[in-house]
C-alpha positions in Angstrom: 14.6 -23.4 -19.5 15.2 -23.1 -15.7 17.7 -20.2 -16.3 15.2 -18.4 -18.5 12.4 -18.4 -15.9 14.8 -17.3 -13.3 15.8 -14.3 -15.5 12.1 -13.7 -16.1 11.4 -13.8 -12.4 14.2 -11.3 -11.7 12.8 -9.0 -14.4 9.3 -9.2 -12.9 10.6 -8.4 -9.5 12.7 -5.6 -10.8 9.6 -4.1 -12.3 8.2 -3.9 -8.8 6.5 -0.5 -9.3 4.6 -2.0 -12.1 4.3 -5.5 -10.6 1.0 -4.7 -9.1 -0.3 -4.5 -12.6 0.1 -8.2 -13.0 -2.8 -8.8 -10.6 -5.4 -8.1 -13.3 -4.9 -7.8 -17.0 -6.5 -8.6 -20.4 -5.3 -8.5 -23.9 -7.4 -6.5 -26.4 -6.3 -5.5 -29.9 -2.6 -5.7 -29.1 -3.0 -3.5 -26.1 -2.7 -4.7 -22.5 -5.3 -3.1 -20.3 -3.9 -2.9 -16.8 -5.6 -2.2 -13.5 -3.1 -1.9 -10.7 -3.5 -1.7 -7.0 -1.7 1.6 -7.0 -3.7 3.1 -9.8 -1.1 2.7 -12.4 -2.7 2.7 -15.9 -1.4 1.6 -19.2 -1.7 5.2 -20.6 0.6 6.4 -17.8 3.4 4.1 -18.8 6.3 5.2 -20.9 6.6 3.6 -24.3 9.6 1.6 -23.0 7.7 0.4 -20.0 4.8 -0.6 -22.3 7.1 -2.5 -24.6 8.8 -4.3 -21.7 5.5 -5.2 -20.1 4.1 -6.6 -23.4 7.2 -8.7 -23.9 6.9 -10.0 -20.3 3.2 -10.8 -20.8 4.0 -12.8 -24.0 6.9 -14.6 -22.3 4.7 -15.5 -19.4 2.1 -17.1 -21.6 4.7 -19.0 -23.5 5.8 -20.8 -20.3 4.4 -24.2 -19.6 1.6 -24.3 -17.0 3.8 -25.7 -14.2 6.3 -23.0 -14.7 3.6 -20.3 -14.7 2.3 -21.7 -11.4 5.8 -21.7 -9.8 6.2 -18.1 -11.0 2.8 -17.1 -9.6 3.8 -18.6 -6.2 7.0 -16.7 -6.2 5.2 -13.6 -7.1 2.7 -14.1 -4.3 5.6 -14.7 -1.9 7.1 -11.4 -3.1 3.9 -9.5 -2.5 3.8 -11.0 1.0 7.1 -9.4 1.9 7.3 -6.3 4.0 8.6 -3.2 2.3 11.9 -3.7 4.1 12.2 -7.3 2.9 11.4 -6.2 -0.7 14.1 -3.6 -0.5 16.6 -6.2 0.8 15.6 -8.5 -2.0 16.0 -5.7 -4.6 19.4 -4.9 -3.1 20.5 -8.6 -3.3 19.3 -8.9 -6.9 21.1 -5.7 -7.9 24.3 -7.0 -6.3 23.8 -10.3 -8.3 23.3 -8.4 -11.5 26.5 -6.4 -10.9 28.6 -9.6 -10.5 30.7 -10.6 -13.5 29.2 -13.4 -15.5 32.1 -15.8 -14.5 31.4 -15.2 -10.8 27.6 -15.8 -11.3 28.4 -19.0 -13.0 30.7 -20.1 -10.3 28.1 -19.3 -7.6 25.4 -21.2 -9.6 27.7 -24.2 -9.8 28.4 -24.1 -6.0 24.6 -23.9 -5.4 24.0 -26.9 -7.6 26.7 -28.8 -5.7 25.0 -27.8 -2.5 21.6 -29.0 -3.8 23.2 -32.4 -4.7 24.4 -32.9 -1.1 22.2 -35.3 0.9 19.5 -33.5 3.0 21.3 -34.2 6.3 24.5 -32.6 4.9 22.5 -29.6 3.7 20.9 -29.2 7.1 24.3 -29.5 8.8 25.7 -26.9 6.5 22.8 -24.5 7.1 23.3 -24.9 10.8 27.0 -24.1 10.5 26.3 -21.0 8.4 23.8 -19.8 11.1 26.5 -20.3 13.8 29.0 -18.6 11.6 27.0 -15.4 11.4 27.2 -15.1 15.2 31.0 -15.0 15.3 33.1 -11.8 15.4 34.3 -10.8 11.9 37.8 -12.1 12.1 36.8 -15.5 13.4 33.8 -15.6 10.9 36.2 -15.0 8.0 38.5 -17.8 9.1 35.7 -20.3 9.7 34.0 -19.3 6.5 37.1 -20.1 4.5 37.3 -23.5 6.3 33.7 -24.3 5.5 34.1 -23.4 1.8 37.1 -25.7 1.6 35.4 -28.5 3.4 32.1 -28.4 1.4 32.9 -26.9 -2.0 36.6 -27.1 -2.9 37.1 -30.8 -2.3 35.1 -31.7 -5.5 36.8 -29.0 -7.7 
C-alpha cells in the first residue's frame, strides 16, 4: 500500500496546475465541483483532466484515514514550497520517472537499507554527504564511491 500512496502523491504533485483545486471540492451527481485558488473551474478542464481528477478523488477517499492525513500533510508541505522549490521538486520527480524500473527498485532498496541503519549511523552518513557536496568534483566522485561501498555494498 505504501508504494501505491507514493505513486498517488507523485500524481497529485505532477498535477500542480490543478492541485489548488484540491483545497475545496464536493461531489454532486457524479460531477466534481472545484473551486481553485487560481480560478480554475471544472468546466475549463479537458475531458482527460476531468477523468484523471475524478479517479484521483476516488482513490483519495479509498485510502485509510491515517494515509489521507499523511497525504494532506505532504500536500500542505508542497503548497508551502517556494516556486523555485516546487520547480526543483518537479525536476527531481521527472528524473525519477525517467529512470528504468530496475534502477528505481535498486534505489528504493538502498533507501530501505539506509532507513534500517541505527539513527546515529544515519546521522553520520548525512553529515558525510553534506561534507561530500563541498568537495571539488573529482574528489567528490572518489569519496562518493568510497561511501557507497562502505554503507551500501557490504550487505549486497
